[in-house]
MMTF fields as JSON, N, C-alpha, C and O atoms, coordinates in Angstrom:
{
  "mmtfVersion": "1.0.0",
  "mmtfProducer": "UNKNOWN",
  "numBonds": 347,
  "numAtoms": 348,
  "numGroups": 87,
  "numChains": 1,
  "numModels": 1,
  "chainsPerModel": [1],
  "groupsPerChain": [87],
  "chainIdList": ["A"],
  "bondAtomList": [4, 2, 8, 6, 12, 10, 16, 14, 20, 18, 24, 22, 28, 26, 32, 30, 36, 34, 40, 38, 44, 42, 48, 46, 52, 50, 56, 54, 60, 58, 64, 62, 68, 66, 72, 70, 76, 74, 80, 78, 84, 82, 88, 86, 92, 90, 96, 94, 100, 98, 104, 102, 108, 106, 112, 110, 116, 114, 120, 118, 124, 122, 128, 126, 132, 130, 136, 134, 140, 138, 144, 142, 148, 146, 152, 150, 156, 154, 160, 158, 164, 162, 168, 166, 172, 170, 176, 174, 180, 178, 184, 182, 188, 186, 192, 190, 196, 194, 200, 198, 204, 202, 208, 206, 212, 210, 216, 214, 220, 218, 224, 222, 228, 226, 232, 230, 236, 234, 240, 238, 244, 242, 248, 246, 252, 250, 256, 254, 260, 258, 264, 262, 268, 266, 272, 270, 276, 274, 280, 278, 284, 282, 288, 286, 292, 290, 296, 294, 300, 298, 304, 302, 308, 306, 312, 310, 316, 314, 320, 318, 324, 322, 328, 326, 332, 330, 336, 334, 340, 338, 344, 342],
  "bondOrderList": [1, 1, 1, 1, 1, 1, 1, 1, 1, 1, 1, 1, 1, 1, 1, 1, 1, 1, 1, 1, 1, 1, 1, 1, 1, 1, 1, 1, 1, 1, 1, 1, 1, 1, 1, 1, 1, 1, 1, 1, 1, 1, 1, 1, 1, 1, 1, 1, 1, 1, 1, 1, 1, 1, 1, 1, 1, 1, 1, 1, 1, 1, 1, 1, 1, 1, 1, 1, 1, 1, 1, 1, 1, 1, 1, 1, 1, 1, 1, 1, 1, 1, 1, 1, 1, 1],
  "groupList": [{"groupName": "MET", "atomNameList": ["N", "CA", "C", "O"], "elementList": ["N", "C", "C", "O"], "formalChargeList": [0, 0, 0, 0], "bondAtomList": [1, 0, 2, 1, 3, 2], "bondOrderList": [1, 1, 2], "singleLetterCode": "M", "chemCompType": "L-PEPTIDE LINKING"}, {"groupName": "LYS", "atomNameList": ["N", "CA", "C", "O"], "elementList": ["N", "C", "C", "O"], "formalChargeList": [0, 0, 0, 0], "bondAtomList": [1, 0, 2, 1, 3, 2], "bondOrderList": [1, 1, 2], "singleLetterCode": "K", "chemCompType": "L-PEPTIDE LINKING"}, {"groupName": "ILE", "atomNameList": ["N", "CA", "C", "O"], "elementList": ["N", "C", "C", "O"], "formalChargeList": [0, 0, 0, 0], "bondAtomList": [1, 0, 2, 1, 3, 2], "bondOrderList": [1, 1, 2], "singleLetterCode": "I", "chemCompType": "L-PEPTIDE LINKING"}, {"groupName": "GLN", "atomNameList": ["N", "CA", "C", "O"], "elementList": ["N", "C", "C", "O"], "formalChargeList": [0, 0, 0, 0], "bondAtomList": [1, 0, 2, 1, 3, 2], "bondOrderList": [1, 1, 2], "singleLetterCode": "Q", "chemCompType": "L-PEPTIDE LINKING"}, {"groupName": "PHE", "atomNameList": ["N", "CA", "C", "O"], "elementList": ["N", "C", "C", "O"], "formalChargeList": [0, 0, 0, 0], "bondAtomList": [1, 0, 2, 1, 3, 2], "bondOrderList": [1, 1, 2], "singleLetterCode": "F", "chemCompType": "L-PEPTIDE LINKING"}, {"groupName": "THR", "atomNameList": ["N", "CA", "C", "O"], "elementList": ["N", "C", "C", "O"], "formalChargeList": [0, 0, 0, 0], "bondAtomList": [1, 0, 2, 1, 3, 2], "bondOrderList": [1, 1, 2], "singleLetterCode": "T", "chemCompType": "L-PEPTIDE LINKING"}, {"groupName": "LEU", "atomNameList": ["N", "CA", "C", "O"], "elementList": ["N", "C", "C", "O"], "formalChargeList": [0, 0, 0, 0], "bondAtomList": [1, 0, 2, 1, 3, 2], "bondOrderList": [1, 1, 2], "singleLetterCode": "L", "chemCompType": "L-PEPTIDE LINKING"}, {"groupName": "PRO", "atomNameList": ["N", "CA", "C", "O"], "elementList": ["N", "C", "C", "O"], "formalChargeList": [0, 0, 0, 0], "bondAtomList": [1, 0, 2, 1, 3, 2], "bondOrderList": [1, 1, 2], "singleLetterCode": "P", "chemCompType": "L-PEPTIDE LINKING"}, {"groupName": "ALA", "atomNameList": ["N", "CA", "C", "O"], "elementList": ["N", "C", "C", "O"], "formalChargeList": [0, 0, 0, 0], "bondAtomList": [1, 0, 2, 1, 3, 2], "bondOrderList": [1, 1, 2], "singleLetterCode": "A", "chemCompType": "L-PEPTIDE LINKING"}, {"groupName": "VAL", "atomNameList": ["N", "CA", "C", "O"], "elementList": ["N", "C", "C", "O"], "formalChargeList": [0, 0, 0, 0], "bondAtomList": [1, 0, 2, 1, 3, 2], "bondOrderList": [1, 1, 2], "singleLetterCode": "V", "chemCompType": "L-PEPTIDE LINKING"}, {"groupName": "ASN", "atomNameList": ["N", "CA", "C", "O"], "elementList": ["N", "C", "C", "O"], "formalChargeList": [0, 0, 0, 0], "bondAtomList": [1, 0, 2, 1, 3, 2], "bondOrderList": [1, 1, 2], "singleLetterCode": "N", "chemCompType": "L-PEPTIDE LINKING"}, {"groupName": "TYR", "atomNameList": ["N", "CA", "C", "O"], "elementList": ["N", "C", "C", "O"], "formalChargeList": [0, 0, 0, 0], "bondAtomList": [1, 0, 2, 1, 3, 2], "bondOrderList": [1, 1, 2], "singleLetterCode": "Y", "chemCompType": "L-PEPTIDE LINKING"}, {"groupName": "GLU", "atomNameList": ["N", "CA", "C", "O"], "elementList": ["N", "C", "C", "O"], "formalChargeList": [0, 0, 0, 0], "bondAtomList": [1, 0, 2, 1, 3, 2], "bondOrderList": [1, 1, 2], "singleLetterCode": "E", "chemCompType": "L-PEPTIDE LINKING"}, {"groupName": "ASP", "atomNameList": ["N", "CA", "C", "O"], "elementList": ["N", "C", "C", "O"], "formalChargeList": [0, 0, 0, 0], "bondAtomList": [1, 0, 2, 1, 3, 2], "bondOrderList": [1, 1, 2], "singleLetterCode": "D", "chemCompType": "L-PEPTIDE LINKING"}, {"groupName": "SER", "atomNameList": ["N", "CA", "C", "O"], "elementList": ["N", "C", "C", "O"], "formalChargeList": [0, 0, 0, 0], "bondAtomList": [1, 0, 2, 1, 3, 2], "bondOrderList": [1, 1, 2], "singleLetterCode": "S", "chemCompType": "L-PEPTIDE LINKING"}, {"groupName": "ARG", "atomNameList": ["N", "CA", "C", "O"], "elementList": ["N", "C", "C", "O"], "formalChargeList": [0, 0, 0, 0], "bondAtomList": [1, 0, 2, 1, 3, 2], "bondOrderList": [1, 1, 2], "singleLetterCode": "R", "chemCompType": "L-PEPTIDE LINKING"}, {"groupName": "GLY", "atomNameList": ["N", "CA", "C", "O"], "elementList": ["N", "C", "C", "O"], "formalChargeList": [0, 0, 0, 0], "bondAtomList": [1, 0, 2, 1, 3, 2], "bondOrderList": [1, 1, 2], "singleLetterCode": "G", "chemCompType": "PEPTIDE LINKING"}, {"groupName": "HIS", "atomNameList": ["N", "CA", "C", "O"], "elementList": ["N", "C", "C", "O"], "formalChargeList": [0, 0, 0, 0], "bondAtomList": [1, 0, 2, 1, 3, 2], "bondOrderList": [1, 1, 2], "singleLetterCode": "H", "chemCompType": "L-PEPTIDE LINKING"}],
  "groupTypeList": [0, 1, 2, 3, 1, 4, 5, 6, 7, 8, 9, 10, 7, 11, 1, 8, 10, 3, 6, 1, 8, 12, 3, 8, 12, 3, 1, 7, 1, 0, 1, 5, 13, 1, 6, 12, 2, 14, 14, 12, 8, 1, 1, 6, 14, 12, 9, 14, 14, 4, 14, 8, 3, 15, 10, 12, 15, 9, 3, 3, 6, 1, 8, 3, 9, 3, 8, 16, 5, 11, 12, 9, 12, 7, 12, 1, 6, 8, 8, 13, 6, 9, 1, 17, 4, 1, 7],
  "groupIdList": [1, 2, 3, 4, 5, 6, 7, 8, 9, 10, 11, 12, 13, 14, 15, 16, 17, 18, 19, 20, 21, 22, 23, 24, 25, 26, 27, 28, 29, 30, 31, 32, 33, 34, 35, 36, 37, 38, 39, 40, 41, 42, 43, 44, 45, 46, 47, 48, 49, 50, 51, 52, 53, 54, 55, 56, 57, 58, 59, 60, 61, 62, 63, 64, 65, 66, 67, 68, 69, 70, 71, 72, 73, 74, 75, 76, 77, 78, 79, 80, 81, 82, 83, 84, 85, 86, 87],
  "secStructList": [7, 7, 7, 7, 7, 7, 7, 7, 7, 7, 7, 7, 6, 6, 2, 2, 2, 2, 2, 2, 2, 2, 2, 2, 2, 2, 2, 2, 2, 1, 7, 7, 7, 7, 7, 7, 7, 7, 2, 2, 2, 2, 2, 2, 2, 1, 7, 7, 2, 2, 2, 2, 2, 2, 2, 2, 2, 2, 2, 2, 2, 2, 2, 2, 2, 2, 2, 6, 7, 7, 7, 7, 7, 2, 2, 2, 2, 2, 2, 2, 2, 2, 2, 2, 2, 7, 7],
  "xCoordList": [105.55, 105.561, 104.459, 104.316, 103.7, 102.59, 102.891, 103.242, 102.766, 103.023, 101.671, 100.787, 101.575, 100.326, 100.489, 101.594, 99.388, 99.372, 99.858, 99.44, 100.721, 101.223, 100.236, 99.932, 99.735, 98.751, 99.373, 100.057, 99.132, 99.596, 98.543, 97.343, 98.991, 98.001, 97.347, 97.951, 96.144, 95.412, 96.054, 96.182, 96.444, 97.094, 96.156, 95.684, 95.907, 95.059, 95.976, 96.502, 96.188, 97.116, 96.633, 97.429, 95.372, 94.835, 94.926, 94.651, 95.308, 95.376, 96.422, 96.181, 97.583, 98.638, 98.169, 98.41, 97.504, 96.999, 95.913, 95.823, 95.102, 94.034, 94.624, 94.125, 95.674, 96.32, 96.943, 96.842, 97.576, 98.175, 97.11, 97.313, 95.99, 94.896, 94.329, 94.021, 94.193, 93.686, 94.653, 94.224, 95.94, 96.929, 96.929, 97.088, 96.753, 96.707, 95.494, 95.564, 94.385, 93.185, 93.361, 92.794, 94.132, 94.315, 95.237, 95.102, 96.158, 97.107, 96.41, 96.75, 95.456, 94.808, 93.992, 93.729, 93.594, 92.801, 93.649, 93.114, 94.969, 95.851, 95.727, 95.524, 95.85, 95.743, 97.005, 98.107, 96.818, 97.945, 97.975, 96.972, 99.115, 99.267, 98.636, 98.684, 98.05, 97.455, 97.938, 98.227, 98.021, 98.424, 97.368, 97.049, 96.831, 95.843, 96.366, 96.728, 96.405, 96.892, 95.69, 94.875, 95.589, 94.446, 94.552, 95.617, 93.433, 93.419, 94.281, 94.885, 94.34, 95.18, 96.658, 97.424, 97.05, 98.446, 98.771, 99.878, 97.799, 98.016, 98.212, 99.041, 97.441, 97.599, 98.979, 99.601, 99.46, 100.776, 101.893, 102.93, 101.689, 102.735, 102.82, 103.823, 101.758, 101.785, 102.748, 102.991, 103.285, 104.21, 103.416, 102.491, 103.779, 103.076, 103.732, 104.856, 103.02, 103.579, 104.768, 105.686, 104.731, 105.841, 107.136, 108.182, 107.065, 108.287, 108.758, 109.959, 107.834, 108.23, 108.952, 109.963, 108.423, 109.072, 110.435, 111.401, 110.499, 111.756, 112.808, 113.967, 112.411, 113.349, 113.858, 115.037, 112.964, 113.363, 114.388, 115.386, 114.134, 115.046, 116.397, 117.438, 116.393, 117.645, 118.448, 119.669, 117.786, 118.485, 119.102, 120.216, 118.382, 118.926, 120.173, 121.181, 120.09, 121.235, 122.43, 123.569, 122.182, 123.274, 123.964, 125.191, 123.152, 123.713, 124.552, 125.627, 124.07, 124.825, 126.135, 127.162, 126.111, 127.327, 128.339, 129.528, 127.873, 128.788, 129.353, 130.498, 128.563, 129.041, 129.909, 130.621, 129.855, 130.658, 129.996, 130.67, 128.719, 128.02, 127.182, 126.523, 127.191, 126.385, 127.094, 128.272, 126.38, 126.938, 126.104, 124.874, 126.794, 126.138, 125.983, 126.922, 124.794, 124.561, 124.797, 123.954, 125.924, 126.275, 125.273, 125.017, 124.7, 123.746, 122.471, 121.937, 121.994, 120.78, 121.048, 120.203, 122.216, 122.578, 122.647, 122.144, 123.265, 123.386, 122.011, 121.742, 121.144, 119.8, 118.999, 118.285, 119.117, 118.404, 118.927, 118.146, 120.238, 120.807, 120.345, 120.025, 120.314, 119.848, 118.388, 117.999, 117.582, 116.161, 115.955, 115.035, 116.803, 116.672, 117.04, 116.353, 118.145, 118.64, 118.097, 118.275, 117.449, 116.898, 115.542, 114.676, 115.362, 114.093, 112.896, 111.791],
  "yCoordList": [80.755, 80.049, 80.631, 81.843, 79.713, 80.137, 79.788, 78.646, 80.721, 80.501, 80.346, 81.199, 79.239, 78.996, 79.404, 79.469, 79.664, 80.067, 78.917, 77.77, 79.24, 78.247, 78.143, 79.144, 76.947, 76.775, 76.036, 75.026, 76.536, 75.897, 74.894, 75.14, 73.792, 72.852, 73.473, 74.27, 73.095, 73.641, 73.139, 71.931, 74.034, 73.694, 74.042, 75.172, 73.064, 73.29, 73.36, 72.329, 74.554, 74.658, 73.902, 73.62, 73.576, 72.87, 71.352, 70.612, 70.896, 69.458, 68.778, 67.69, 69.42, 68.832, 68.685, 67.654, 69.699, 69.618, 68.561, 67.869, 68.443, 67.458, 66.04, 65.17, 65.811, 64.496, 64.163, 63.03, 65.14, 64.921, 64.582, 63.705, 65.265, 65.003, 63.597, 62.902, 63.183, 61.842, 60.776, 59.755, 60.996, 60.034, 59.952, 58.869, 61.082, 61.092, 60.326, 59.68, 60.389, 59.658, 58.161, 57.373, 57.758, 56.351, 55.667, 54.464, 56.384, 55.777, 55.097, 53.953, 55.73, 55.031, 53.824, 52.923, 53.79, 52.68, 51.453, 50.367, 51.617, 50.49, 49.476, 49.838, 48.209, 47.147, 47.114, 47.386, 46.778, 46.65, 45.224, 44.511, 44.837, 43.506, 43.47, 44.445, 42.338, 42.146, 40.826, 39.888, 40.766, 39.553, 39.234, 40.062, 38.032, 37.587, 36.32, 35.365, 36.315, 35.157, 34.443, 35.045, 33.158, 32.391, 32.176, 32.332, 31.818, 31.579, 30.371, 30.327, 29.389, 28.211, 28.595, 28.084, 29.495, 29.943, 30.749, 30.667, 31.526, 32.295, 31.367, 31.629, 30.272, 29.31, 28.675, 28.454, 28.379, 27.763, 28.71, 28.267, 30.007, 30.958, 31.251, 31.779, 30.904, 31.127, 30.144, 29.059, 30.527, 29.668, 28.541, 28.778, 27.325, 26.175, 25.733, 26.129, 24.916, 24.424, 23.512, 23.4, 22.854, 21.986, 22.773, 22.344, 23.936, 24.724, 25.304, 25.475, 25.607, 26.101, 24.999, 25.25, 23.777, 22.645, 22.371, 22.063, 22.485, 22.235, 23.269, 22.919, 24.54, 25.582, 25.324, 25.528, 24.875, 24.564, 23.427, 23.49, 22.387, 21.241, 21.67, 21.216, 22.527, 23.013, 23.797, 23.653, 24.614, 25.377, 24.444, 24.684, 23.38, 22.401, 21.729, 21.574, 21.334, 20.676, 21.613, 21.19, 22.885, 23.868, 24.001, 24.05, 24.058, 24.192, 22.967, 23.102, 21.765, 20.545, 20.506, 20.094, 20.929, 20.924, 21.92, 21.615, 23.104, 24.117, 23.687, 24.001, 22.979, 22.523, 21.278, 20.921, 20.613, 19.408, 18.169, 17.155, 18.207, 17.059, 16.302, 15.325, 16.722, 16.05, 14.792, 14.833, 13.66, 12.382, 11.817, 11.848, 11.306, 10.721, 9.23, 8.563, 8.7, 7.26, 6.69, 6.857, 6.025, 5.579, 4.596, 4.656, 3.691, 2.724, 3.419, 3.082, 4.372, 5.096, 5.951, 6.033, 6.583, 7.397, 6.542, 6.944, 5.368, 4.48, 4.004, 3.962, 3.65, 3.181, 4.296, 4.047, 5.506, 6.64, 6.955, 7.298, 6.842, 7.088, 6.03, 6.348, 4.776, 3.71, 3.931, 3.777, 4.287, 4.543, 5.725, 5.716, 6.721, 7.916, 7.646, 8.104, 6.889, 6.698, 5.447, 5.286, 4.567, 3.358, 3.671, 4.268, 3.265, 3.6, 2.866, 3.075],
  "zCoordList": [-50.644, -49.412, -48.531, -48.368, -47.984, -47.162, -45.708, -45.412, -44.825, -43.4, -42.698, -42.769, -42.04, -41.32, -39.865, -39.326, -39.276, -37.881, -36.989, -37.147, -36.08, -35.132, -33.98, -33.332, -33.723, -32.647, -31.475, -31.646, -30.334, -29.106, -28.644, -28.764, -28.13, -27.592, -26.359, -25.641, -26.149, -25.008, -23.72, -23.517, -22.879, -21.631, -20.487, -20.364, -19.674, -18.513, -17.299, -16.877, -16.717, -15.584, -14.353, -13.457, -14.291, -13.129, -13.282, -12.337, -14.462, -14.739, -13.85, -13.328, -13.678, -12.847, -11.414, -10.785, -10.892, -9.526, -9.401, -8.388, -10.417, -10.401, -10.385, -9.671, -11.163, -11.187, -9.826, -9.355, -9.208, -7.894, -6.861, -6.021, -6.92, -5.986, -6.192, -5.224, -7.444, -7.73, -7.236, -6.699, -7.407, -6.931, -5.406, -4.843, -4.741, -3.281, -2.776, -1.731, -3.503, -3.106, -3.301, -2.545, -4.294, -4.588, -3.594, -3.369, -2.999, -2.07, -0.893, -0.593, -0.208, 0.895, 0.434, 1.231, -0.815, -1.315, -1.608, -1.831, -1.61, -1.879, -0.753, 0.406, -1.105, -0.114, 0.741, 0.266, 1.999, 2.912, 3.447, 3.418, 3.923, 4.494, 5.876, 6.626, 6.193, 7.516, 8.074, 7.331, 9.374, 10.053, 11.092, 11.945, 11.015, 11.986, 12.631, 11.943, 13.939, 14.678, 15.27, 15.97, 14.983, 15.466, 16.972, 17.569, 17.559, 19.005, 19.354, 20.426, 18.449, 18.698, 18.725, 19.542, 17.83, 17.799, 19.054, 19.586, 19.518, 20.747, 21.933, 22.805, 21.965, 23.055, 23.01, 24.049, 21.797, 21.667, 22.084, 22.577, 21.889, 22.216, 23.712, 24.193, 24.443, 25.893, 26.541, 26.013, 27.67, 28.392, 29.024, 29.801, 28.688, 29.243, 30.544, 30.854, 31.293, 32.55, 32.273, 33.084, 31.095, 30.725, 30.595, 31.081, 29.931, 29.758, 31.088, 31.294, 31.985, 33.304, 34.078, 34.734, 33.996, 34.675, 34.051, 34.749, 32.742, 32.046, 32.449, 32.67, 32.546, 32.963, 34.371, 34.662, 35.242, 36.616, 36.625, 37.343, 35.82, 35.741, 35.17, 35.645, 34.169, 33.568, 34.6, 34.674, 35.387, 36.425, 37.464, 37.93, 37.828, 38.772, 38.2, 38.89, 36.924, 36.297, 36.184, 36.379, 35.87, 35.801, 37.149, 37.24, 38.187, 39.535, 39.884, 40.469, 39.529, 39.819, 39.039, 39.578, 37.78, 36.963, 37.522, 37.611, 37.897, 38.438, 39.789, 40.114, 40.563, 41.873, 41.75, 42.689, 40.59, 40.392, 40.948, 41.131, 41.222, 41.803, 40.775, 41.129, 39.529, 38.503, 38.058, 37.701, 38.077, 37.657, 36.513, 36.545, 35.511, 34.348, 34.576, 35.009, 34.285, 34.363, 32.963, 32.082, 32.751, 31.397, 30.784, 29.581, 31.592, 31.051, 30.568, 29.51, 31.335, 30.96, 29.716, 28.825, 29.656, 28.504, 27.243, 26.194, 27.337, 26.182, 25.723, 24.522, 26.657, 26.306, 25.628, 24.656, 26.132, 25.528, 24.128, 23.24, 23.923, 22.598, 21.594, 20.449, 22.034, 21.143, 20.795, 19.637, 21.767, 21.536, 20.579, 19.761, 20.689, 19.858, 18.402, 17.49, 18.181, 16.824, 16.148, 14.94, 16.878, 16.281, 15.643, 16.282, 14.374, 13.696, 14.197, 13.698]
}
C-alpha cells in the first residue's frame, strides 16, 4: 500500500475580504426607483379656484342643514336625476 502526500487546496485568507469589498462596491451601483412628477400633474394637484368655491358652497349647505333652513326643490332634483341617469 502506497500512501500519497495529502495536499491542501490553496487558501487565500484575503479572498473573503476581497469578495466582501467587491459586494459593497456593487450595492451603490444597483438601480433605484425614481419618481418624476410632470409640471401638468403638479398643476392638477394644486388647489383650484373651483375647489375653493365648492368648499365654500359645502360649508353654506352644512350650515343651512344644521340650522334647519335647507329646503329641497323636488322638481329640480327630479330633473337633475333624469339628466344624470339618462344616456
